Backbone as numpy.savetxt, mean C-alpha at the origin, in Angstrom:
# Nx Ny Nz CAx CAy CAz Cx Cy Cz
13.07 -25.81 38.75 13.01 -24.79 37.69 13.31 -25.46 36.33
12.46 -25.17 35.35 12.63 -25.75 34.03 13.79 -25.08 33.29
14.22 -25.75 32.23 15.33 -25.21 31.45 14.95 -23.90 30.76
13.71 -23.82 30.25 13.28 -22.59 29.59 13.24 -21.42 30.56
12.80 -21.67 31.79 12.75 -20.59 32.77 14.16 -20.16 33.15
15.06 -21.11 33.30 16.45 -20.75 33.59 17.04 -19.90 32.47
16.72 -20.28 31.22 17.24 -19.51 30.08 16.64 -18.11 30.06
15.36 -18.01 30.39 14.73 -16.68 30.42 15.35 -15.80 31.49
15.56 -16.35 32.67 16.16 -15.55 33.75 17.57 -15.12 33.39
18.32 -16.01 32.73 19.67 -15.66 32.30 19.64 -14.49 31.31
18.67 -14.52 30.37 18.54 -13.43 29.41 18.15 -12.12 30.09
17.28 -12.21 31.08 16.84 -11.01 31.80 17.97 -10.41 32.62
18.78 -11.24 33.24 19.92 -10.74 33.99 20.92 -10.03 33.08
21.11 -10.59 31.90 22.00 -9.97 30.92 21.45 -8.61 30.50
20.14 -8.54 30.25 19.52 -7.27 29.85 19.58 -6.23 30.97
19.41 -6.68 32.18 19.45 -5.73 33.31 20.82 -5.07 33.40
21.88 -5.82 33.22 23.22 -5.23 33.25 23.45 -4.32 32.05
22.92 -4.72 30.88 23.10 -3.89 29.67 22.40 -2.54 29.84
21.16 -2.57 30.34 20.43 -1.32 30.51 21.10 -0.42 31.56
21.64 -1.03 32.57 22.32 -0.24 33.61 23.55 0.46 33.04
24.28 -0.21 32.16 25.43 0.43 31.52 25.00 1.61 30.66
23.85 1.46 29.99 23.40 2.53 29.08 23.00 3.79 29.83
22.51 3.64 31.03 22.15 4.84 31.79 23.36 5.75 32.06
24.56 5.17 32.00 25.78 5.98 32.17 26.37 6.40 30.83
26.09 5.64 29.77 26.70 5.94 28.47 25.89 6.93 27.64
24.56 6.89 27.77 23.72 7.75 26.92 23.94 9.24 27.22
24.05 9.67 28.47 24.31 11.10 28.70 25.58 11.60 28.01
26.60 10.76 27.90 27.83 11.16 27.22 27.58 11.34 25.72
26.77 10.46 25.15 26.46 10.58 23.73 25.61 11.81 23.46
24.67 12.11 24.37 23.84 13.30 24.20 24.69 14.56 24.27
25.67 14.56 25.15 26.54 15.74 25.26 27.43 15.90 24.04
27.82 14.79 23.42 28.69 14.87 22.25 27.93 15.17 20.96
26.61 15.02 20.96 25.83 15.24 19.74 25.81 16.72 19.39
25.87 17.01 18.09 25.83 18.40 17.62 24.44 18.80 17.13
23.78 17.91 16.45 22.45 18.22 15.92 21.44 18.25 17.07
20.59 19.28 17.14 19.65 19.37 18.28 18.66 18.21 18.34
18.22 17.72 17.18 17.27 16.59 17.20 17.93 15.32 17.71
19.20 15.14 17.37 19.92 13.97 17.86 20.12 14.06 19.36
20.47 15.25 19.83 20.64 15.43 21.28 19.33 15.16 22.01
18.24 15.65 21.44 16.92 15.43 22.06 16.55 13.94 22.06
16.89 13.23 20.98 16.58 11.81 20.91 17.34 11.02 21.98
18.60 11.36 22.20 19.38 10.68 23.24 18.79 10.95 24.63
18.42 12.19 24.88 17.85 12.52 26.18 16.51 11.79 26.41
15.73 11.70 25.36 14.45 10.98 25.49 14.67 9.50 25.74
15.64 8.93 25.07 15.88 7.49 25.23 16.48 7.18 26.60
17.15 8.15 27.20 17.66 7.94 28.55 16.52 7.72 29.53
15.45 8.51 29.39 14.27 8.32 30.24 13.63 6.96 29.98
13.59 6.57 28.71 13.02 5.26 28.39 13.86 4.13 28.99
15.18 4.30 28.97 16.06 3.26 29.52 15.82 3.07 31.02
15.59 4.14 31.71 15.28 4.03 33.14 13.97 3.28 33.35
12.99 3.53 32.47 11.73 2.77 32.56 11.94 1.30 32.20
12.88 1.02 31.31 13.16 -0.37 30.96 13.69 -1.15 32.16
14.52 -0.50 32.95 15.04 -1.17 34.15 13.91 -1.47 35.12
12.98 -0.53 35.28 11.84 -0.76 36.16 10.99 -1.93 35.65
10.78 -2.01 34.35 9.99 -3.13 33.81 10.71 -4.47 34.03
12.03 -4.47 33.86 12.76 -5.71 34.11 12.61 -6.16 35.56
12.63 -5.22 36.47 12.42 -5.57 37.88 11.01 -6.15 38.08
10.03 -5.61 37.38 8.67 -6.13 37.47 8.59 -7.55 36.90
9.33 -7.81 35.84 9.34 -9.15 35.26 9.97 -10.15 36.24
11.07 -9.76 36.87 11.69 -10.64 37.87 10.71 -10.94 39.01
9.98 -9.92 39.42 9.02 -10.11 40.51 7.90 -11.05 40.10
7.43 -10.93 38.83 6.37 -11.82 38.35 6.84 -13.26 38.28
8.12 -13.44 38.00 8.67 -14.80 37.93 9.07 -15.35 39.29
8.96 -14.50 40.32 9.34 -14.96 41.66 10.83 -15.02 41.87
11.59 -14.22 41.15 13.04 -14.21 41.25 13.53 -12.84 41.71
14.69 -12.82 42.31 15.29 -11.57 42.77 16.06 -10.93 41.62
15.85 -9.63 41.38 16.59 -8.97 40.29 18.09 -8.97 40.57
18.83 -9.58 39.68 20.28 -9.66 39.83 20.91 -9.57 38.45
21.80 -8.59 38.26 22.43 -8.38 36.96 23.57 -9.36 36.74
23.72 -9.74 35.50 24.82 -10.59 35.08 25.63 -9.83 34.03
26.93 -9.90 34.13 27.79 -9.10 33.26 27.49 -9.37 31.79
27.16 -8.30 31.07 26.87 -8.39 29.63 28.12 -7.89 28.89
28.93 -8.83 28.42 30.16 -8.45 27.76 29.91 -7.81 26.40
28.80 -8.18 25.76 28.48 -7.58 24.46 28.22 -6.09 24.62
27.45 -5.71 25.65 27.16 -4.30 25.84 28.41 -3.55 26.31
29.27 -4.23 27.06 30.53 -3.58 27.45 31.34 -3.19 26.22
31.39 -4.08 25.24 32.12 -3.77 24.01 31.46 -2.67 23.21
30.11 -2.66 23.14 29.41 -1.62 22.39 29.58 -0.25 23.06
29.54 -0.23 24.37 29.73 1.04 25.08 31.15 1.54 24.89
32.11 0.63 24.90 33.51 1.04 24.68 33.69 1.61 23.27
33.06 0.98 22.29 33.14 1.52 20.93 32.47 2.89 20.85
31.38 3.05 21.59 30.72 4.35 21.60 31.61 5.44 22.18
32.35 5.10 23.21 33.27 6.09 23.79 34.38 6.45 22.81
34.86 5.46 22.07 35.87 5.76 21.04 35.30 6.69 19.97
34.04 6.47 19.61 33.40 7.34 18.61 33.31 8.77 19.13
32.99 8.91 20.40 32.91 10.25 20.98 34.27 10.93 20.96
35.32 10.19 21.31 36.66 10.76 21.35 37.14 11.15 19.94
36.83 10.32 18.97 37.27 10.61 17.61 36.45 11.74 16.98
35.25 11.98 17.51 34.41 13.03 16.94 34.95 14.43 17.15
35.86 14.60 18.09 36.41 15.94 18.32 37.22 16.42 17.13
37.78 15.50 16.35 38.60 15.87 15.20 37.85 15.75 13.88
36.55 15.51 13.94 35.75 15.32 12.73 34.82 16.50 12.51
34.29 16.56 11.30 33.25 17.56 11.00 32.02 17.26 11.87
31.30 18.28 12.33 30.14 18.01 13.22 29.12 17.06 12.62
28.82 17.23 11.33 27.83 16.34 10.71 28.33 14.90 10.65
29.58 14.74 10.26 30.14 13.39 10.20 30.23 12.77 11.58
30.54 13.59 12.58 30.59 13.08 13.95 29.21 12.61 14.42
28.15 13.34 14.05 26.80 12.92 14.41 26.42 11.61 13.73
26.82 11.45 12.47 26.54 10.19 11.79 27.25 9.02 12.47
28.47 9.25 12.93 29.20 8.19 13.64 28.50 7.85 14.97
27.99 8.86 15.65 27.26 8.61 16.90 25.99 7.80 16.64
25.30 8.14 15.55 24.07 7.41 15.22 24.38 5.95 14.90
25.48 5.73 14.18 25.87 4.35 13.87 26.15 3.56 15.14
26.85 4.17 16.08 27.16 3.48 17.34 25.90 3.22 18.15
24.98 4.20 18.16 23.74 4.04 18.92 22.85 2.96 18.32
22.82 2.88 16.99 21.98 1.86 16.36 22.51 0.45 16.58
23.82 0.31 16.72 24.35 -1.00 17.07 23.80 -1.45 18.43
23.75 -0.50 19.35 23.21 -0.81 20.67 21.73 -1.17 20.57
20.98 -0.40 19.78 19.54 -0.66 19.65 19.28 -2.02 19.02
20.06 -2.38 18.02 19.85 -3.67 17.37 20.14 -4.83 18.33
21.12 -4.65 19.17 21.41 -5.70 20.16 20.23 -5.84 21.13
19.71 -4.71 21.59 18.59 -4.76 22.53 17.34 -5.33 21.88
17.10 -4.97 20.63 15.93 -5.52 19.93 16.01 -7.04 19.86
17.19 -7.54 19.55 17.37 -8.99 19.48 17.19 -9.64 20.85
17.73 -9.04 21.88 17.67 -9.63 23.22 16.25 -9.61 23.77
15.55 -8.48 23.62 14.18 -8.40 24.13 13.24 -9.30 23.33
13.48 -9.44 22.02 12.66 -10.35 21.23 12.79 -11.79 21.70
14.01 -12.20 22.01 14.23 -13.56 22.51 13.57 -13.77 23.87
13.72 -12.79 24.75 13.12 -12.91 26.08 11.60 -12.95 26.00
11.01 -12.17 25.14 9.55 -12.19 25.00 9.06 -13.55 24.49
9.77 -14.12 23.54 9.38 -15.44 23.02 9.43 -16.50 24.10
10.48 -16.48 24.92 10.58 -17.45 26.01 9.45 -17.26 27.02
9.13 -16.00 27.32 8.04 -15.74 28.28 6.71 -16.25 27.74
6.45 -16.06 26.46 5.22 -16.58 25.88 5.18 -18.10 25.91
6.30 -18.73 25.65 6.36 -20.19 25.67 6.08 -20.74 27.06
6.49 -20.02 28.06 6.26 -20.45 29.45 4.87 -20.08 29.95
4.10 -19.37 29.13 2.76 -18.97 29.55 2.74 -17.77 30.46
3.82 -17.00 30.50 3.91 -15.81 31.34 3.42 -14.60 30.52
2.11 -14.43 30.48 1.52 -13.38 29.63 1.90 -11.98 30.11
1.90 -11.77 31.43 2.25 -10.44 31.97 3.71 -10.10 31.65
4.59 -11.07 31.82 6.00 -10.82 31.51 6.18 -10.53 30.02
5.50 -11.29 29.18 5.60 -11.07 27.73 5.08 -9.69 27.36
4.02 -9.23 28.03 3.47 -7.91 27.72 4.47 -6.81 28.09
5.10 -6.92 29.25 6.09 -5.92 29.66 7.29 -5.90 28.72
7.76 -7.07 28.35 8.91 -7.15 27.44 8.54 -6.64 26.05
7.31 -6.90 25.61 6.87 -6.42 24.31 6.79 -4.89 24.27
6.39 -4.29 25.39 6.34 -2.83 25.47 7.74 -2.24 25.32
8.69 -2.82 26.01 10.07 -2.34 25.90 10.63 -2.57 24.50
10.31 -3.71 23.92 10.77 -4.00 22.55 10.24 -2.96 21.57
9.00 -2.56 21.73 8.44 -1.54 20.84 9.16 -0.20 20.97
9.54 0.17 22.19 10.26 1.43 22.38 11.66 1.36 21.78
12.30 0.20 21.87 13.63 0.06 21.25 13.53 0.16 19.73
12.52 -0.43 19.14 12.34 -0.34 17.69 12.02 1.08 17.26
11.22 1.79 18.06 10.91 3.19 17.75 12.15 4.06 17.83
13.00 3.80 18.81 14.24 4.57 18.94 15.15 4.35 17.73
15.23 3.11 17.27 16.04 2.82 16.09 15.49 3.52 14.85
14.18 3.52 14.71 13.55 4.21 13.57 13.81 5.71 13.64
13.74 6.28 14.83 13.97 7.72 14.99 15.40 8.08 14.61
16.35 7.26 14.99 17.75 7.52 14.63 17.93 7.50 13.12
17.27 6.57 12.46 17.35 6.53 10.99 16.77 7.78 10.37
15.64 8.24 10.88 15.01 9.45 10.35 15.90 10.68 10.56
16.59 10.75 11.68 17.49 11.88 11.93 18.71 11.81 11.03
19.18 10.61 10.74 20.40 10.45 9.95 20.22 10.82 8.48
19.02 10.64 7.93 18.83 10.85 6.48 19.16 12.27 6.04
18.60 13.34 6.65 18.97 14.69 6.20 20.43 15.03 6.48
20.97 14.50 7.57 22.40 14.75 7.84 23.25 14.12 6.76
22.90 12.92 6.36 23.64 12.23 5.30 23.56 12.99 3.98
22.40 13.52 3.67 22.26 14.31 2.43 23.10 15.58 2.49
23.13 16.22 3.66 23.92 17.44 3.79 25.41 17.15 3.65
25.86 16.05 4.21 27.27 15.68 4.07 27.60 15.40 2.61
26.70 14.76 1.90 26.92 14.48 0.47 27.02 15.77 -0.31
26.16 16.74 -0.01 26.23 18.04 -0.70 27.54 18.76 -0.40
27.97 18.69 0.84 29.23 19.33 1.21 30.41 18.69 0.48
30.37 17.38 0.33 31.46 16.70 -0.38 31.49 17.08 -1.86
30.32 17.42 -2.41 30.26 17.82 -3.82 30.58 19.30 -4.03
30.78 20.03 -2.93 31.13 21.44 -3.04 29.94 22.37 -3.11
28.74 21.89 -2.81 27.56 22.74 -2.86 27.49 23.60 -1.61
26.92 24.80 -1.79 26.80 25.73 -0.67 25.41 25.71 -0.04
24.61 24.72 -0.38 23.23 24.65 0.12 23.22 24.08 1.53
22.43 24.73 2.37 22.22 24.25 3.73 20.79 23.76 3.85
20.62 22.47 4.04 19.27 21.91 4.08 18.46 22.43 5.26
19.12 22.83 6.32 18.39 23.35 7.48 17.73 24.68 7.18
18.30 25.45 6.24 17.74 26.76 5.91 16.71 26.70 4.79
16.54 25.55 4.16 15.56 25.43 3.07 14.18 25.31 3.68
13.23 26.19 3.29 11.89 26.13 3.88 11.18 24.85 3.47
10.34 24.36 4.38 9.57 23.15 4.11 8.40 23.51 3.21
8.13 22.70 2.23 7.02 22.95 1.31 7.51 23.55 0.01
6.57 23.90 -0.87 6.86 24.43 -2.19 6.76 25.95 -2.16
7.61 26.65 -2.92 7.50 28.10 -2.98 6.16 28.53 -3.54
5.71 29.74 -3.17 4.36 30.14 -3.60 4.22 30.28 -5.11
5.27 30.63 -5.83 5.17 30.84 -7.27 5.57 29.61 -8.08
5.73 28.48 -7.43 6.15 27.28 -8.15 4.99 26.73 -8.97
5.35 26.14 -10.09 4.32 25.54 -10.94 3.76 24.31 -10.26
2.48 24.06 -10.44 1.90 22.86 -9.83 2.48 21.60 -10.43
2.61 20.60 -9.62 3.20 19.35 -10.09 2.29 18.66 -11.09
0.99 18.69 -10.83 0.02 18.05 -11.72 -0.94 19.12 -12.21
-0.70 19.73 -13.38 -1.59 20.78 -13.87 -3.00 20.24 -14.08
-3.97 21.14 -13.86 -5.36 20.75 -14.03 -5.65 20.47 -15.51
-6.40 19.45 -15.75 -6.74 19.09 -17.11 -7.96 19.89 -17.56
-7.88 20.39 -18.79 -9.02 21.10 -19.35 -10.12 20.10 -19.65
-11.40 20.54 -19.56 -12.49 19.61 -19.84 -12.42 19.11 -21.28
-12.72 17.84 -21.47 -12.63 17.23 -22.79 -13.76 17.72 -23.68
-13.42 18.19 -24.85 -14.41 18.66 -25.81 -15.11 17.47 -26.45
-16.34 17.67 -26.98 -17.05 16.54 -27.59 -16.30 15.91 -28.74
-15.52 16.72 -29.47 -14.81 16.21 -30.64 -13.40 15.73 -30.33
-13.05 15.77 -29.05 -11.70 15.35 -28.69 -11.55 13.85 -28.90
-10.33 13.48 -29.24 -10.06 12.07 -29.48 -10.18 11.30 -28.18
-10.85 10.17 -28.23 -11.00 9.34 -27.06 -9.76 8.49 -26.87
-9.55 8.02 -25.65 -8.45 7.08 -25.45 -8.58 5.87 -26.36
-7.45 5.35 -26.72 -7.45 4.31 -27.73 -8.25 3.09 -27.31
-8.08 2.68 -26.06 -8.78 1.46 -25.65 -10.28 1.66 -25.61
-10.75 2.93 -25.31 -12.19 3.19 -25.30 -12.70 3.30 -26.74
-11.95 4.00 -27.58 -12.40 4.18 -28.96 -12.52 2.83 -29.67
-11.57 1.94 -29.44 -11.63 0.63 -30.09 -12.86 -0.13 -29.63
-13.19 -0.04 -28.36 -14.35 -0.78 -27.87 -15.64 -0.19 -28.43
-15.73 1.15 -28.46 -16.95 1.78 -28.96 -17.15 1.48 -30.44
-16.07 1.48 -31.19 -16.20 1.25 -32.63 -16.64 -0.17 -32.95
-16.43 -1.09 -32.04 -16.85 -2.47 -32.32 -18.33 -2.68 -32.05
-18.97 -1.79 -31.31 -20.37 -2.01 -30.95 -21.29 -1.98 -32.16
-21.24 -0.95 -33.06 -22.15 -0.95 -34.20 -21.98 -2.18 -35.08
-20.75 -2.61 -35.28 -20.56 -3.77 -36.14 -21.17 -5.01 -35.51
-21.11 -5.13 -34.17 -21.72 -6.27 -33.50 -23.23 -6.23 -33.66
-23.79 -5.02 -33.44 -25.24 -4.90 -33.59 -25.66 -5.17 -35.03
-24.89 -4.71 -35.99 -25.24 -4.93 -37.40 -25.23 -6.41 -37.73
-24.23 -7.12 -37.25 -24.17 -8.56 -37.53 -25.34 -9.29 -36.88
-25.68 -8.90 -35.64 -26.81 -9.56 -34.99 -28.13 -9.27 -35.73
-28.28 -8.05 -36.19 -29.52 -7.70 -36.91 -29.62 -8.45 -38.23
-28.49 -8.55 -38.94 -28.51 -9.28 -40.20 -28.80 -10.76 -39.98
-28.23 -11.33 -38.91 -28.49 -12.73 -38.62 -29.96 -12.96 -38.29
-30.55 -12.03 -37.52 -31.97 -12.15 -37.19 -32.84 -12.04 -38.43
-32.49 -11.15 -39.34 -33.27 -10.97 -40.56 -33.20 -12.23 -41.43
-32.03 -12.81 -41.53 -31.89 -14.04 -42.31 -32.72 -15.17 -41.71
-32.70 -15.26 -40.39 -33.49 -16.30 -39.74 -34.98 -16.10 -39.99
-35.43 -14.85 -39.92 -36.86 -14.59 -40.16 -37.25 -14.91 -41.59
-36.40 -14.57 -42.53 -36.70 -14.87 -43.92 -36.75 -16.37 -44.18
-35.83 -17.10 -43.55 -35.78 -18.53 -43.76 -37.00 -19.24 -43.20
-37.54 -18.73 -42.08 -38.69 -19.37 -41.44 -40.01 -18.93 -42.05
-40.14 -17.64 -42.37 -41.42 -17.09 -42.78 -41.62 -17.05 -44.29
-40.57 -17.24 -45.07 -40.74 -17.15 -46.52 -41.79 -18.13 -47.06
-41.79 -19.42 -46.64 -42.87 -20.31 -47.14 -44.26 -19.84 -46.76
-44.42 -19.31 -45.56 -45.74 -18.80 -45.15 -46.17 -17.63 -46.00
-45.22 -16.72 -46.27 -45.54 -15.55 -47.09 -46.02 -15.98 -48.48
-45.33 -16.90 -49.08 -45.71 -17.31 -50.43 -47.05 -18.05 -50.44
-47.33 -18.82 -49.40 -48.62 -19.51 -49.32 -49.76 -18.53 -49.22
-49.61 -17.53 -48.37 -50.66 -16.51 -48.23 -50.83 -15.75 -49.53
-49.75 -15.46 -50.20 -49.86 -14.73 -51.46 -50.58 -15.55 -52.52
-50.31 -16.85 -52.57 -50.98 -17.69 -53.57 -52.47 -17.80 -53.28
-52.81 -17.92 -51.98 -54.24 -17.98 -51.61 -54.95 -16.70 -52.02
-54.29 -15.58 -51.77 -54.92 -14.31 -52.13 -55.10 -14.20 -53.64
-54.14 -14.66 -54.40 -54.25 -14.57 -55.86 -55.34 -15.49 -56.40
-55.48 -16.67 -55.76 -56.47 -17.63 -56.24 -57.89 -17.21 -55.88
-58.10 -16.69 -54.68 -59.45 -16.37 -54.22 -59.91 -15.00 -54.65
-59.01 -14.10 -54.80 -59.41 -12.73 -55.13 -58.61 -12.22 -56.32
-58.79 -12.86 -57.47 -58.00 -12.40 -58.62 -58.36 -11.00 -59.08
-59.62 -10.60 -58.83 -60.02 -9.27 -59.29 -59.32 -8.17 -58.52
-58.97 -8.47 -57.32 -58.31 -7.43 -56.52 -56.80 -7.39 -56.77
-56.28 -8.42 -57.42 -54.86 -8.43 -57.77 -54.75 -8.75 -59.26
-55.12 -7.84 -60.12 -55.16 -8.15 -61.55 -53.79 -8.37 -62.14
-52.81 -7.75 -61.62 -51.49 -7.82 -62.25 -50.53 -8.75 -61.52
-50.99 -9.48 -60.51 -50.04 -10.22 -59.70 -49.84 -11.66 -60.16
-50.64 -12.16 -61.20 -50.42 -13.51 -61.67 -49.18 -13.58 -62.55
-48.92 -12.54 -63.28 -47.80 -12.57 -64.20 -46.48 -12.22 -63.51
-46.51 -11.34 -62.55 -45.27 -10.90 -61.90 -45.39 -11.05 -60.38
-44.36 -11.61 -59.81 -44.32 -11.80 -58.37 -43.37 -10.77 -57.76
-43.92 -9.88 -56.94 -43.03 -8.92 -56.27 -42.28 -9.61 -55.14
-41.63 -8.80 -54.36 -40.87 -9.35 -53.23 -41.80 -9.96 -52.20
-41.21 -10.75 -51.34 -42.00 -11.44 -50.33 -42.68 -10.46 -49.39
-41.99 -9.38 -49.00 -42.57 -8.41 -48.09 -43.77 -7.72 -48.74
-43.65 -7.42 -50.03 -44.76 -6.75 -50.73 -45.97 -7.67 -50.82
-45.75 -8.96 -51.13 -46.85 -9.92 -51.20 -47.52 -10.07 -49.85
-46.72 -10.08 -48.80 -47.30 -10.23 -47.47 -48.15 -9.02 -47.12
-47.65 -7.83 -47.40 -48.43 -6.64 -47.09 -49.75 -6.63 -47.85
-49.68 -6.94 -49.17 -50.91 -6.89 -49.99 -51.90 -7.97 -49.59
-51.42 -9.21 -49.37 -52.32 -10.28 -49.01 -52.92 -10.06 -47.64
-52.14 -9.49 -46.75 -52.68 -9.19 -45.42 -53.76 -8.13 -45.51
-53.56 -7.13 -46.35 -54.56 -6.07 -46.51 -55.86 -6.61 -47.12
-55.72 -7.62 -47.99 -56.91 -8.14 -48.69 -57.64 -9.18 -47.85
-56.89 -10.07 -47.16 -57.50 -11.21 -46.49 -57.76 -10.94 -45.02
-56.78 -10.42 -44.31 -56.86 -10.37 -42.85 -57.53 -9.10 -42.35
-57.25 -7.96 -42.95 -57.82 -6.70 -42.46 -59.34 -6.71 -42.44
-60.00 -7.19 -43.53 -61.48 -7.22 -43.45 -62.00 -8.09 -42.33
-61.31 -9.20 -42.03 -61.76 -10.03 -40.94 -61.64 -9.34 -39.59
-60.61 -8.56 -39.45 -60.42 -7.83 -38.18 -61.48 -6.76 -38.02
-61.97 -6.22 -39.11 -62.96 -5.15 -39.02 -64.38 -5.69 -39.23
-64.55 -7.01 -39.27 -65.88 -7.64 -39.40 -66.63 -7.15 -40.61
-65.91 -6.99 -41.70 -66.57 -6.54 -42.95 -66.42 -7.66 -43.97
-67.42 -7.84 -44.83 -67.30 -8.90 -45.85 -66.22 -8.58 -46.82
-65.59 -9.63 -47.28 -64.51 -9.48 -48.22 -65.08 -9.26 -49.60
């Protein structure tokens, strides 16, 4: 037998004794619980604990070993502390006594979570997939039980805090949900009017668009003027030289480049397009 297998069997024997102790301790905790949900949680976990013992026996069988418990001194101490909590709860407020029971039960759950996690890791290392699956199932139930205890403790803790402050509110009697006449948490927004102010980040972006377009248009116009201005003036001079009668006043005064282009185009190019003599 390898060292890892010996360590795994030792851990399983320890868990078997711990679970066996809990089958006797949990009914006492369920009887001492005052809150109905806490009592129900203890009763449910008792059934789970019995299934845990059956799974441990299955793991021993898969490993070819005989189920044999080994004294778990840690669980003996936790169970003893749980019994002290039950005895002290007789002189405490019911809510405070339930919180003390939850604290004792969660100590037990945390110990089991640690022990089953270690056993599962060893089983995986040894290649015992079936054993690891059984241990993982039990580990999940222990974690769920711990989570359930936390969920039960939260409203009890709030109620104890209210009682300490002198409030007369009973959280158990408060209906779940919002009252019918309560104002909505998020009022509906009225539709935005066309003249309504836009969000700042949108308005800033929209306002920059015209200026960008204006700059691009001006740049394009300057480029066109720089490239086409010599052509415009050449065409205008040709028109003035060849057809002075049609431009009687254009030798003395030069209009803008666009005007010269329009006039010269009308005189020189349009007749050619229409196949008419100039």
